[in-house]
C-alpha positions as CSV (number, residue, x, y, z in Angstrom):
1,X,131.9,134.6,30.6
2,X,130.6,137.3,33.0
3,X,127.3,135.3,33.3
4,X,129.0,132.0,34.1
5,X,131.0,133.8,36.9
6,X,128.1,135.5,38.2
7,X,126.3,132.1,38.7
8,X,129.3,130.5,40.3
9,X,129.3,133.4,42.6
10,X,125.7,133.3,43.4
11,X,125.6,129.6,43.9
12,X,128.6,130.0,46.2
13,X,127.1,132.7,48.2
14,X,123.8,130.8,48.5
15,X,125.7,127.7,49.7
16,X,127.5,129.8,52.4
17,X,124.4,131.1,53.8
18,X,122.8,127.9,53.9
19,X,125.8,126.5,55.9
20,X,126.0,129.7,58.1
21,X,122.1,129.5,59.2
22,X,122.4,125.4,59.5
23,X,119.0,124.9,57.4
24,X,120.2,121.2,57.2
25,X,118.8,120.5,53.7
26,X,120.5,117.2,53.3
27,X,119.5,115.7,49.9
28,X,116.6,118.4,49.4
29,X,117.3,121.7,47.8
30,X,115.4,124.5,46.4
31,X,115.1,124.7,42.5
32,X,117.1,127.4,40.7
33,X,116.0,130.9,40.7
34,X,113.4,132.5,42.8
35,X,112.9,129.4,45.1
36,X,116.6,129.6,46.0
37,X,116.3,133.3,46.5
38,X,113.2,133.0,48.5
39,X,115.1,130.2,50.8
40,X,118.0,132.3,51.4
41,X,115.9,135.4,52.2
42,X,113.7,133.4,54.8
43,X,116.8,132.1,56.4
44,X,118.4,135.5,56.7
45,X,115.1,136.9,58.2
46,X,114.8,134.1,60.6
47,X,118.5,135.0,61.8
48,X,117.5,138.4,62.1
49,X,114.4,137.8,64.0
50,X,116.4,135.4,66.6
51,X,118.8,137.9,67.2
52,X,116.4,140.8,67.6
53,X,114.2,138.5,70.2
54,X,117.4,137.5,72.2
55,X,118.5,141.2,72.3
56,X,115.0,142.2,73.5
57,X,114.8,139.5,76.2
58,X,118.2,140.4,77.5
59,X,117.3,144.1,77.6
60,X,114.2,143.3,79.6
61,X,116.1,141.1,81.9
62,X,118.7,143.7,82.6
63,X,116.3,146.4,83.1
64,X,114.4,144.2,85.6
65,X,117.6,143.3,87.4
66,X,118.6,147.0,87.7
67,X,115.1,147.7,89.1
68,X,115.5,145.0,91.8
69,X,118.8,146.2,93.1
């Protein structure tokens, strides 16, 4: 019973993350287990990278604007 519940929760969490990061798999999806976990990890790392890059660019832009004025 617990194993089934854990699998259901894990599958739901994966689907939520895939929807959140809009991977847009369509009919394609990773196999069960490690490939699914790696897909989720890659998606989350991509989001973290994007947020960090945008924050860094904004910081540089604000510093440059403050130096001009």
